[in-house]
C-alpha positions in Angstrom: -5.6 36.0 -63.4 -9.0 35.6 -62.9 -11.9 37.6 -65.0 -15.0 38.2 -64.1 -17.8 40.4 -66.4 -18.3 43.2 -64.4 -22.3 42.7 -65.1 -21.9 39.5 -63.7 -23.2 38.9 -59.8 -21.1 36.6 -57.6 -24.1 35.0 -55.4 -22.1 33.4 -52.1 -23.3 29.5 -52.0 -26.2 28.8 -49.3 -24.8 28.6 -45.6 -25.0 24.2 -44.7 -27.7 24.1 -42.1 -26.0 22.0 -38.8 -28.1 18.5 -38.6 -30.0 17.8 -35.4 -27.8 15.2 -34.0 -24.9 17.9 -34.8 -27.0 19.9 -32.7 -28.0 17.9 -29.7 -24.2 16.7 -29.0 -23.4 20.4 -28.8 -25.4 21.4 -26.1 -25.0 18.4 -24.5 -21.3 18.9 -24.2 -22.2 22.8 -23.3 -24.7 21.5 -20.7 -22.2 18.7 -20.0 -19.6 21.7 -18.9 -21.6 23.4 -16.7 -22.7 20.4 -14.9 -18.9 19.5 -14.3 -18.1 23.1 -12.7 -21.2 23.3 -10.9 -20.2 19.6 -9.1 -16.3 20.6 -8.4 -17.8 23.6 -6.4 -20.5 22.4 -5.2 -20.5 21.2 -1.4 -20.8 17.4 -0.6 -22.1 15.5 2.6 -19.9 12.6 2.1 -15.8 12.0 3.0 -13.8 9.3 1.8 -12.0 6.4 3.8 -8.5 4.9 2.0 -5.8 2.6 2.8 -3.1 5.2 5.2 0.2 4.5 6.7 1.1 0.6 8.1 3.5 0.4 10.3 5.4 -2.8 11.5 5.1 -3.1 15.4 8.3 -5.0 15.5 10.3 -2.3 13.9 10.5 1.6 14.2 8.6 4.7 14.1 9.3 8.5 13.6 8.8 10.1 17.2 8.0 13.9 18.4 11.7 14.9 16.8 11.4 12.7 13.7 13.6 10.2 14.8 13.5 6.9 14.9 13.2 4.8 17.9 11.3 1.1 18.4 7.9 1.2 17.9 7.3 -1.0 20.6 10.4 -1.4 23.4 10.4 -3.1 26.7 12.8 -3.7 29.5 15.5 -7.0 28.5 14.1 -7.5 25.3 15.3 -10.6 23.7 17.9 -10.4 20.5 16.6 -13.4 19.1 16.5 -11.9 15.5 12.9 -10.9 13.6 13.1 -11.7 9.9 9.2 -11.2 9.7 6.4 -8.2 10.4 3.3 -7.6 12.2 2.1 -5.3 10.3 -0.5 -3.0 12.2 -3.1 -0.9 9.7 -4.5 2.7 9.2 -7.2 4.4 7.4 -6.9 7.9 6.0 -9.6 10.0 5.8 -10.0 12.8 3.0 -12.4 15.3 3.6 -13.4 17.2 6.9 -16.1 19.6 7.7 -14.0 22.6 6.8 -13.2 21.0 3.7 -15.3 18.5 1.8 -14.3 16.3 -1.3 -16.0 17.8 -4.6 -18.3 15.4 -6.1 -15.9 14.9 -8.8 -13.5 13.2 -6.0 -16.5 11.1 -4.6 -17.3 9.7 -8.3 -13.8 8.5 -8.5 -13.8 7.1 -4.8 -16.9 5.1 -5.6 -15.0 3.3 -8.7 -12.1 2.3 -6.9 -12.4 -1.2 -4.4 -9.8 0.6 -1.7 -12.0 3.4 -1.3 -15.5 3.6 0.4 -17.4 6.7 -0.1 -18.9 7.4 3.8 -21.4 10.2 4.9 -19.9 12.6 7.1 -21.6 12.7 10.0 -20.3 9.1 10.8 -17.1 10.8 10.8 -17.6 13.7 11.9 -20.7 14.2 14.2 -22.7 17.1 13.7 -21.2 19.9 16.2 -17.8 18.2 16.1 -14.4 19.9 15.0 -11.9 18.1 13.8 -9.6 19.0 16.6 -12.0 17.5 18.9 -12.1 14.3 17.2 -8.4 14.4 16.3 -8.4 14.4 20.5 -10.6 11.9 21.2 -9.0 9.3 18.7 -5.8 10.0 20.5 -7.6 9.1 24.1 -8.5 6.0 22.3 -4.8 5.5 20.9 -3.7 5.8 24.9 -6.5 3.6 25.7 -5.8 1.0 23.3 -2.1 0.8 24.2 -2.5 0.4 28.1 -5.1 -2.4 27.3 -2.9 -4.2 25.0 -0.1 -3.8 27.3 -2.2 -5.8 29.9 -3.4 -8.0 27.8 -0.2 -9.0 26.6 1.5 -9.6 29.8 -1.3 -11.3 30.8 -0.8 -14.1 28.3 2.3 -13.8 29.5 1.8 -15.0 33.0 2.4 -11.9 34.5 -0.1 -10.5 37.1 -1.6 -7.4 36.0 -3.9 -5.7 38.9 -6.3 -2.9 37.4 -6.6 0.7 39.0 -9.8 2.5 39.1 -8.9 6.1 40.0 -11.7 9.7 39.7 -12.1 10.5 36.3 -13.5 13.5 36.7 -15.5 15.3 39.2 -19.2 16.7 38.5 -18.9 20.8 39.8 -22.1 20.3 41.6 -21.9 16.8 42.9 -21.6 14.9 46.4 -18.2 14.5 45.9 -17.1 18.3 45.2 -14.7 19.3 46.8 -13.7 15.9 48.3 -12.2 13.9 46.0 -10.3 15.2 43.2 -9.5 13.6 39.2 -6.6 11.2 39.3 -7.6 10.0 42.9 -6.9 6.2 42.8 -10.4 4.5 44.9 -8.8 1.6 46.8 -11.5 0.9 48.9 -15.2 2.1 49.7 -16.0 1.5 53.7 -13.1 -1.2 53.9 -14.2 -3.4 51.0 -11.6 -3.2 48.6 -13.1 -2.5 44.8 -10.7 -3.9 42.6 -12.8 -3.2 40.0 -15.2 -0.6 38.5 -18.4 -2.3 39.0 -17.1 -3.2 43.0 -16.8 0.7 43.5 -20.6 1.8 42.2 -21.8 -1.8 43.6 -20.2 -0.5 46.9 -22.2 3.1 46.6 -25.4 1.2 45.5 -24.9 -1.1 49.0 -25.0 2.2 51.2 -28.5 3.2 50.6 -27.7 6.7 50.7 -25.9 6.5 53.8 -21.8 8.1 53.8 -19.2 6.1 52.4 -15.8 6.2 53.2 -12.9 6.4 49.8 -9.7 4.5 50.7 -7.4 6.5 48.0 -4.2 7.1 47.1 -3.5 10.8 46.2 -0.5 11.6 44.6 1.0 8.5 46.5 0.1 9.5 49.8 -2.7 6.7 51.2 -6.1 8.6 52.8 -9.6 8.7 53.5 -12.4 10.8 52.3 -16.2 10.3 53.6 -18.8 11.3 50.7 -22.9 10.8 51.3 -24.3 10.0 47.9 -27.3 11.3 46.5 -30.5 10.3 44.8 -30.1 10.7 40.9 -31.6 9.5 37.1 -29.7 7.2 35.4 -31.2 6.2 31.9 -34.8 6.5 34.0 -33.8 4.5 37.3 -33.4 6.2 40.5 -29.7 5.4 41.7 -27.0 6.5 44.1 -24.6 8.8 43.4 -21.2 10.2 43.8 -20.9 13.0 41.2 -17.6 11.1 40.1 -16.5 9.1 36.9 -14.0 6.7 36.8 -11.1 5.5 34.7 -9.2 2.0 34.2 -6.0 1.8 34.3 -3.4 -1.1 35.2 -0.2 -1.1 37.5 1.7 -3.0 34.9 4.7 -5.1 35.8 6.9 -4.6 33.2 7.2 -0.8 31.5 6.1 -1.1 28.1 6.4 1.5 26.1 5.3 2.6 22.6 6.0 5.3 20.5 3.9 6.1 17.5 2.9 9.9 16.6 0.2 11.2 14.6 -2.6 8.6 14.6 -5.6 7.5 16.5 -8.1 5.5 17.4 -8.4 1.9 19.0 -7.9 -0.4 16.2 -4.1 -1.7 16.6 -4.9 -2.8 19.8 -4.4 -6.6 18.9 -1.2 -5.9 17.1 0.3 -3.9 19.3 -0.3 -6.7 22.2 1.5 -9.5 20.0 4.6 -7.4 18.9 5.2 -6.7 22.6 4.8 -11.1 23.1 7.3 -11.4 20.1 9.5 -8.9 21.9 9.5 -10.3 25.1 9.2 -14.5 24.1 12.1 -16.2 23.0 12.1 -17.0 19.4 10.2 -15.2 16.5 6.2 -15.2 16.4 6.2 -14.6 12.6 8.5 -17.4 11.3 9.9 -15.1 8.3 6.1 -14.2 7.5 4.7 -10.7 7.0 1.3 -10.6 8.7 -1.1 -7.9 9.2 -3.6 -7.3 11.1 -6.1 -4.9 13.2 -8.7 -5.2 15.8 -9.8 -3.7 19.4 -8.4 -5.3 22.4 -8.9 -5.4 25.9 -7.6 -6.2 29.1 -9.2 -9.6 29.0 -7.8 -10.5 25.0 -11.0 -10.3 23.7 -10.3 -8.9 19.7 -13.4 -6.5 18.8 -14.3 -4.8 15.7 -12.9 -2.1 13.9 -13.7 0.3 11.2 -12.4 0.5 7.4 -11.8 -2.9 7.3 -12.0 -3.1 3.3 -9.8 -0.5 3.3 -7.2 -1.8 5.5 -6.8 -5.0 3.1 -5.9 -3.2 0.2 -3.1 -1.6 2.2 -2.1 -4.8 3.5 -1.9 -6.5 0.4 -0.4 -2.9 -1.1 1.9 -3.2 2.0 3.4 -6.7 0.8 1.4 -8.8 3.7 0.1 -12.3 2.7 -1.4 -13.2 5.6 -4.5 -11.2 7.8 -5.5 -11.3 10.7 -9.4 -9.8 10.7 -12.1 -9.9 13.8 -14.5 -12.3 13.9 -16.9 -9.3 14.4 -16.0 -7.7 10.8 -15.9 -10.9 9.1 -19.3 -9.8 7.5 -17.3 -6.5 5.6 -14.7 -9.3 4.7 -16.8 -11.7 2.9 -16.5 -10.8 -1.4 -13.5 -7.9 -0.5 -10.5 -9.9 -0.2 -7.5 -8.7 -2.9 -5.7 -11.2 -4.5 -2.4 -12.0 -3.0 -3.6 -12.1 0.6 -5.1 -14.5 2.8 -7.6 -14.0 5.8 -8.3 -16.0 8.9 -10.7 -14.6 11.2 -10.0 -14.5 15.6 -12.0 -13.6 18.4 -9.1 -13.1 20.9 -5.5 -12.8 21.7 -5.6 -16.2 22.0 -7.0 -17.1 18.7 -4.3 -14.8 17.2 -1.1 -16.8 18.5 -2.8 -19.5 17.0 -2.5 -19.1 13.5 0.9 -17.4 13.9 2.0 -20.6 15.4 0.2 -22.2 12.6 1.9 -20.1 9.7 5.2 -20.3 11.3 5.2 -24.3 12.0 3.7 -24.8 8.3 0.7 -26.1 9.9 -2.5 -27.1 8.8 -4.0 -23.5 7.9 -7.6 -25.4 6.3 -8.1 -26.0 9.9 -7.9 -21.9 11.2 -10.9 -20.0 11.0 -11.5 -18.2 8.2 -14.6 -15.0 7.3 -17.7 -16.9 6.2 -21.0 -15.2 5.0 -23.3 -14.8 8.4 -20.4 -15.2 10.8 -19.7 -12.1 11.8 -20.2 -12.1 15.9 -21.3 -8.2 16.3 -19.2 -5.9 18.5 
């Protein structure tokens, strides 16, 4: 038991004053919490690119019903077993104009070499909705598949004629009510026009006089006469009939490519390689796991794509050991190749086939073009 003298006052000890260092630390913590809270909700002007799904063009993909089907199928497909892979690569975009990533998400992506922070206007132009962008990318994918099919079949020796058709008709243009979207243009004033440039040249050569289009409309040949009007095109006066043209091909082989929910043109080269593998004897890959990317035109020219650094990491993570990169992207490749993958530079479909042949046959890989700083040829 503790006894106290009733005449003795008990005075509490004075409170300890916090040091300046402690106060500064507490204020810093409070400010950091506030900043963190603000950054969590403050709108950003960026989106994040990251590796997307990787698909083997020699394998399967899910159709609209969720059923696995061959990604590429051709009539009379060869039966040679394929033990390797030819992967196409994609890039996912985290964020859009309706839902933008937070500053915290951007900070995390900034320090991740497999991801990139991109100004939102580069991916989603002002005034374009996410739905519009998806539609545009779907159209680009469709065109890419068609051009890849044409390039592959030409590489295999097939004759693949171009088909020029009317894509749209200007409501107040000279051809309004005469030509229709879908009309296949076969001649102008009796002269065959196998390319879009031939059609345009024939219209200019008429000098404003009526021109007669030989067309195929829904399988029925007919002729339509249109009188061009003068109009301004990039500061120059030209004769116009008020139509836009679409380029297609009369494919001699029914090539089918099944790929849902993926858009854009960057898988073109890998589609072409997959088609050639399925229509040729032997195995293009030699049992190797090869990935690649690049647009392609009907002549087999390989073009630049976006997000190649993310695709390099996507290929590595999927297990690929070889990578085919468009030469036009080489400046973006140098210094950003993840460990475990070897990159080769290609400009044409023939270049890509040469790389596959060398890998398959154990040839001199060091003699093949690679990406070096400054050797980008542009898009």
